[in-house]
C-alpha positions as CSV (number, residue, x, y, z in Angstrom):
1,X,117.6,112.2,135.9
2,X,115.6,112.5,132.7
3,X,115.1,109.5,130.4
4,X,116.0,111.7,127.4
5,X,117.3,115.2,126.9
6,X,115.8,117.6,124.4
7,X,119.2,119.1,123.7
8,X,120.7,115.7,123.0
9,X,117.9,114.3,120.9
10,X,117.6,117.6,119.0
11,X,121.2,117.9,118.0
12,X,122.2,114.2,118.3
13,X,125.2,114.8,120.5
14,X,124.8,112.5,123.4
15,X,121.6,110.6,122.5
16,X,123.5,107.4,121.7
17,X,125.1,107.3,125.1
18,X,122.1,108.0,127.3
19,X,121.7,110.4,130.2
20,X,123.7,108.3,132.6
21,X,126.9,109.0,130.6
22,X,126.1,112.7,129.8
23,X,129.2,114.8,130.5
24,X,127.2,117.9,131.4
25,X,125.7,117.4,134.9
26,X,123.2,120.3,134.5
27,X,121.3,118.3,131.9
28,X,120.1,115.8,134.5
29,X,118.4,118.6,136.5
30,X,117.5,121.3,134.0
31,X,113.8,121.5,133.1
32,X,112.8,120.5,129.6
33,X,111.8,124.1,128.9
34,X,115.3,125.3,129.7
35,X,116.9,122.6,127.5
36,X,114.6,123.4,124.6
37,X,115.3,127.1,124.9
38,X,119.1,126.5,124.7
39,X,118.7,124.1,121.8
40,X,116.5,126.5,119.8
41,X,118.7,129.5,120.5
42,X,121.8,127.8,119.4
43,X,120.3,126.0,116.4
44,X,118.9,129.3,115.1
45,X,122.0,131.3,115.6
46,X,124.3,132.0,112.6
47,X,127.9,130.7,112.7
48,X,129.3,134.1,113.6
49,X,127.1,134.3,116.7
50,X,127.7,130.7,117.8
51,X,131.2,131.6,118.9
52,X,129.9,134.4,121.1
53,X,127.1,132.3,122.5
54,X,129.5,129.4,123.0
55,X,131.5,131.2,125.7
56,X,129.3,130.3,128.7
57,X,125.6,129.7,129.2
58,X,124.2,129.5,132.8
59,X,121.2,127.3,133.4
60,X,119.3,127.3,136.8
61,X,118.5,123.9,138.3
62,X,115.0,122.8,138.8
63,X,113.0,124.5,141.7
64,X,114.0,121.8,144.2
65,X,117.5,123.3,144.3
66,X,118.7,126.7,145.6
67,X,118.0,129.6,143.3
68,X,121.6,130.8,143.3
69,X,123.0,127.4,142.4
70,X,124.1,127.5,138.8
71,X,126.0,125.2,136.4
72,X,128.2,126.5,133.6
73,X,127.7,124.7,130.3
74,X,130.3,124.8,127.5
75,X,127.9,125.1,124.5
76,X,130.8,124.8,122.0
77,X,131.2,121.3,123.1
78,X,127.5,120.6,123.9
79,X,125.7,122.3,120.9
80,X,128.5,122.6,118.4
81,X,128.3,121.1,114.9
82,X,128.4,117.3,115.0
83,X,129.0,116.7,111.3
84,X,132.7,117.6,111.2
85,X,135.1,115.2,109.6
86,X,137.8,115.3,112.4
87,X,135.7,113.4,114.9
88,X,135.4,110.4,112.5
89,X,138.9,110.6,111.0
90,X,141.1,107.8,112.1
91,X,144.4,109.3,111.0
92,X,147.7,109.5,112.8
93,X,148.1,111.8,115.8
94,X,150.8,114.6,115.8
95,X,152.9,112.5,118.2
96,X,152.7,109.5,115.9
97,X,153.6,111.7,112.9
98,X,156.6,113.0,114.8
99,X,157.8,109.5,115.7
100,X,157.4,108.4,112.1
101,X,159.4,111.2,110.5
102,X,162.1,110.8,113.2
103,X,162.4,107.1,112.3
104,X,163.2,108.2,108.8
105,X,165.7,110.8,109.9
106,X,163.7,114.0,109.7
107,X,162.4,116.4,112.3
108,X,159.1,117.3,110.7
109,X,156.8,116.4,107.8
110,X,157.7,119.6,106.0
111,X,161.4,118.6,106.2
112,X,160.5,115.2,104.7
113,X,158.5,116.7,101.9
114,X,161.4,119.1,101.1
115,X,163.8,116.2,100.8
116,X,161.5,114.0,98.7
117,X,159.7,116.3,96.3
118,X,161.9,118.3,93.9
119,X,161.5,122.1,94.3
120,X,160.5,122.6,90.6
121,X,157.4,120.4,91.2
122,X,156.4,122.2,94.4
123,X,153.5,124.6,94.3
124,X,154.6,128.1,95.5
125,X,151.3,130.0,95.4
126,X,148.6,129.5,98.0
127,X,145.7,127.3,97.1
128,X,142.2,128.9,97.2
129,X,140.9,126.9,100.1
130,X,138.5,127.8,102.9
131,X,139.9,129.9,105.6
132,X,138.3,127.6,108.2
133,X,137.4,123.9,107.9
134,X,133.8,123.2,106.6
135,X,131.4,120.6,107.9
136,X,130.3,117.6,106.0
137,X,126.9,119.3,105.2
138,X,128.6,122.4,103.9
139,X,131.1,120.3,101.8
140,X,128.2,118.3,100.3
141,X,126.4,121.5,99.4
142,X,129.5,122.8,97.7
143,X,130.0,119.6,95.8
144,X,126.4,119.6,94.6
145,X,126.9,123.2,93.4
146,X,130.0,122.1,91.4
147,X,128.2,119.0,90.0
148,X,125.3,121.2,88.8
149,X,127.6,122.8,86.3
150,X,127.9,119.5,84.4
151,X,126.2,119.6,81.0
152,X,124.2,116.5,80.4
153,X,123.8,115.7,76.8
154,X,122.7,112.5,74.9
155,X,125.3,110.3,73.5
156,X,124.2,108.5,70.4
157,X,127.5,106.8,69.7
158,X,127.3,104.3,72.6
159,X,130.9,103.2,72.8
160,X,130.2,100.8,75.6
161,X,128.0,103.1,77.7
162,X,124.2,103.1,77.5
163,X,121.4,104.7,79.2
164,X,119.6,102.1,81.3
165,X,116.6,101.8,83.6
166,X,117.1,100.3,87.1
167,X,113.7,98.8,88.2
168,X,112.6,100.7,91.3
169,X,111.9,97.5,93.2
170,X,115.6,96.5,92.7
171,X,116.9,99.9,93.5
172,X,114.9,100.2,96.7
173,X,114.9,96.7,98.0
174,X,118.5,95.7,97.0
175,X,120.7,98.7,96.3
176,X,119.3,101.1,98.9
177,X,118.1,98.7,101.6
178,X,120.4,99.1,104.6
179,X,119.5,95.6,105.9
180,X,122.1,94.3,103.4
181,X,125.0,96.1,105.0
182,X,124.0,96.9,108.6
183,X,122.6,93.5,109.8
184,X,126.0,91.8,109.7
185,X,129.6,92.7,110.0
186,X,131.7,92.0,106.9
187,X,133.4,89.0,108.3
188,X,130.3,87.1,109.5
189,X,129.5,83.9,107.7
190,X,126.0,84.9,106.9
191,X,126.9,88.0,104.7
192,X,129.9,86.2,103.3
193,X,127.7,83.3,102.2
194,X,125.2,85.7,100.6
195,X,127.9,87.5,98.7
196,X,129.4,84.2,97.4
197,X,125.9,83.1,96.3
198,X,125.4,86.4,94.5
199,X,128.7,86.1,92.7
200,X,127.9,82.5,91.7
201,X,124.6,83.7,90.2
202,X,126.6,86.4,88.3
203,X,129.0,83.8,86.9
204,X,126.1,81.5,85.9
205,X,124.3,84.3,84.0
206,X,127.5,85.1,82.1
207,X,128.1,81.5,81.1
208,X,124.5,81.1,79.9
209,X,124.7,84.3,77.8
210,X,128.1,83.7,76.2
211,X,127.8,79.9,75.9
212,X,131.3,79.5,77.5
213,X,132.2,76.9,80.1
214,X,133.3,79.1,83.0
215,X,133.3,82.8,84.0
216,X,135.0,84.8,86.8
217,X,133.4,86.9,89.4
218,X,133.9,90.2,87.5
219,X,136.7,92.5,86.6
220,X,137.2,96.3,86.7
221,X,135.7,97.4,83.4
222,X,135.5,96.2,79.7
223,X,138.8,97.7,78.6
224,X,140.9,96.1,81.3
225,X,139.0,92.8,80.9
226,X,140.0,92.8,77.2
227,X,143.6,93.6,78.2
228,X,143.5,90.7,80.7
229,X,142.2,88.4,78.0
230,X,145.0,89.4,75.7
231,X,147.4,88.7,78.5
232,X,146.0,85.2,78.7
233,X,146.8,84.7,75.0
234,X,150.3,86.1,75.4
235,X,151.1,83.9,78.4
236,X,150.1,80.9,76.4
237,X,152.4,81.8,73.5
238,X,155.8,80.1,73.4
239,X,157.5,82.7,71.3
240,X,156.6,86.4,71.6
241,X,159.3,87.6,69.1
242,X,157.6,89.5,66.3
243,X,154.2,88.4,67.6
244,X,151.2,90.3,66.3
245,X,147.9,90.9,68.1
246,X,145.1,92.2,65.9
247,X,142.5,94.7,67.3
248,X,139.4,95.5,65.3
249,X,139.1,99.2,64.5
250,X,135.4,98.8,65.3
251,X,136.1,98.1,68.9
252,X,135.3,100.8,71.5
253,X,138.1,103.5,71.4
254,X,138.9,103.2,75.1
255,X,139.4,99.4,74.7
256,X,141.7,99.9,71.8
257,X,143.9,102.5,73.6
258,X,144.2,100.4,76.8
259,X,145.1,97.2,74.9
260,X,147.8,99.1,72.9
261,X,149.4,100.3,76.1
262,X,149.3,96.8,77.8
263,X,150.6,95.1,74.7
264,X,153.7,97.4,74.7
265,X,154.5,96.1,78.1
266,X,154.4,92.5,76.9
267,X,156.6,93.3,73.9
268,X,153.8,92.4,71.5
269,X,153.0,94.3,68.3
270,X,149.4,95.5,67.8
271,X,147.7,96.0,64.5
272,X,144.4,98.0,64.4
273,X,142.4,97.4,61.3
274,X,139.3,96.0,59.5
275,X,138.4,92.5,60.6
276,X,136.7,91.8,57.3
277,X,139.8,92.3,55.2
278,X,142.6,91.4,57.6
279,X,144.5,88.2,56.9
280,X,144.4,86.0,60.1
281,X,146.3,83.1,58.5
282,X,149.7,84.6,59.3
283,X,151.5,82.5,61.9
284,X,152.7,85.5,63.7
285,X,149.2,86.5,64.5
286,X,148.7,85.0,68.0
287,X,145.3,86.5,68.7
288,X,142.6,89.0,67.8
289,X,139.9,91.0,69.5
290,X,136.6,91.9,67.8
291,X,133.6,93.8,69.1
292,X,130.2,92.1,69.0
293,X,128.1,94.2,68.2
294,X,130.7,96.8,67.2
295,X,131.0,100.3,68.5
296,X,128.5,101.4,65.8
297,X,126.0,98.8,66.7
298,X,126.7,96.4,63.7
299,X,126.5,92.6,64.3
300,X,129.0,90.5,62.4
301,X,129.6,86.7,62.2
302,X,133.3,86.1,63.0
303,X,133.3,82.4,62.2
304,X,135.8,82.8,59.3
305,X,138.2,84.9,61.5
306,X,138.0,82.2,64.2
307,X,138.7,79.4,61.8
308,X,141.7,81.1,60.3
309,X,143.2,81.9,63.7
310,X,142.6,78.3,65.0
311,X,144.4,76.9,61.9
312,X,147.8,77.9,63.4
313,X,147.0,78.1,67.1
314,X,145.7,81.7,67.4
315,X,142.9,82.7,69.6
316,X,139.8,84.8,69.2
317,X,138.7,87.3,71.9
318,X,135.2,88.6,71.5
319,X,134.1,91.8,73.4
320,X,130.3,91.3,73.6
321,X,127.4,93.3,74.8
322,X,125.6,91.0,77.3
323,X,122.2,92.5,76.6
324,X,122.6,91.8,72.9
325,X,123.5,88.2,73.7
326,X,119.9,87.7,75.0
327,X,118.9,87.6,71.3
328,X,122.1,87.3,69.2
329,X,124.1,84.2,68.5
330,X,126.4,83.4,71.5
331,X,130.1,83.9,70.7
332,X,130.9,80.3,71.6
333,X,128.9,79.2,68.5
334,X,131.3,81.0,66.0
335,X,134.5,80.0,67.7
336,X,135.3,82.5,70.4
337,X,138.0,81.4,72.8
338,X,137.5,84.2,75.4
339,X,134.5,86.5,75.8
340,X,134.6,89.8,77.7
341,X,132.2,92.7,78.1
342,X,130.7,95.3,80.4
343,X,127.7,94.6,82.7
344,X,126.8,98.3,82.7
345,X,124.0,97.3,80.3
346,X,122.0,95.7,83.1
347,X,120.7,98.7,85.0
348,X,123.9,100.4,86.1
349,X,124.0,104.2,85.6
350,X,126.6,105.6,83.3
351,X,128.2,107.5,86.2
352,X,130.0,109.9,83.9
353,X,132.1,107.2,82.4
354,X,132.2,104.4,84.9
355,X,133.8,102.1,85.6
356,X,131.2,99.3,85.6
357,X,131.8,95.7,86.4
358,X,133.1,93.6,83.5
359,X,132.9,89.9,82.9
360,X,135.4,87.3,81.4
361,X,134.3,83.9,80.2
362,X,136.3,81.1,78.6
363,X,136.7,77.3,78.3
364,X,137.5,75.0,81.3
365,X,141.0,74.3,79.9
366,X,141.9,77.9,80.4
367,X,140.5,78.2,83.9
368,X,143.9,78.2,85.6
369,X,145.1,81.2,83.5
370,X,142.0,83.3,84.2
371,X,142.4,86.5,86.2
372,X,140.2,87.5,89.1
373,X,138.2,85.3,91.4
374,X,136.1,82.2,90.6
375,X,133.3,81.1,92.9
376,X,132.7,77.4,92.7
377,X,130.3,74.8,94.1
378,X,131.6,72.0,96.2
379,X,130.3,69.3,98.5
380,X,130.5,69.4,102.3
381,X,131.1,66.6,104.8
382,X,127.4,65.8,104.8
383,X,127.3,65.4,101.0
384,X,125.4,68.7,100.5
385,X,126.3,71.4,98.0
386,X,128.4,74.2,99.5
């Protein structure tokens, strides 16, 4: 047999298995010219003609065999498109679906849907879908066509999202380098150790920028991180009746809206206002969130607000831009109890609104109430760091 097959290597159907496991016997004996002729003809044919060509194709064996000895090749299976989704989809089989719906007391999936989804919510008209399933290549082309309709404009307001530059050496050698995700399986100790070390470096960077004692290994985005910080304050409050949580009106709009929704679930009243004029001495004010710098780019010193809050046990949450912290006063120096923010500043594209990883840092005494994961350094049985 041949060491390799032009048909297989051209269309990537059986090349990963090798000729010894090829399901079409004729490929072991057909000349390379015959193989190449079939591959070229089928690859050049439009989809409408592939079905006609795919009926049967007869290839004559090499001259060492009888001239009237033919093999029939199913080219639909041999040279059909290999970029379909169905071959890689690990969903349930029709038999498994039938057993599942019977276990729930129904005869079909349609009957289950009729019983679960109210009729007034059901769609009655047909959806404008493809008449036939499309391949992955065709689907990607269609998605690119749709994405090309997006209008890209410059945003001068910021609001937590900033245009950034990812150094090409980092993008190529770290983000796009397949060695990071193909050399090891996810559960191997080597890649797990590397991931832990990267997260530890992330936490160390956050603590150095914010001046706080401890940081977690990231959260979903800045808004949810601020809401989690508010939850830490609420959980540490003995009485939530008539409790007030202040939110600066100069915080990012998405952060304000998310915190108002989350506060309603905790039964806490929120007040959105001016941090320069608000009275933080009221005992019902259990905490406050301020933006540093604010959504318009103004830097303020919140030392007075922190002092007034601490006078009756309140806590100050600062949502800070980590890139600004490279040159600005760290929040820990003006009394911040919890610091949150978005790491989108450090080379992450805006991605049409995110989300981008967030950070949360606080003091050691609040470590047990922190959300998310915390990567720590310990000592192994040999006395080395682990």
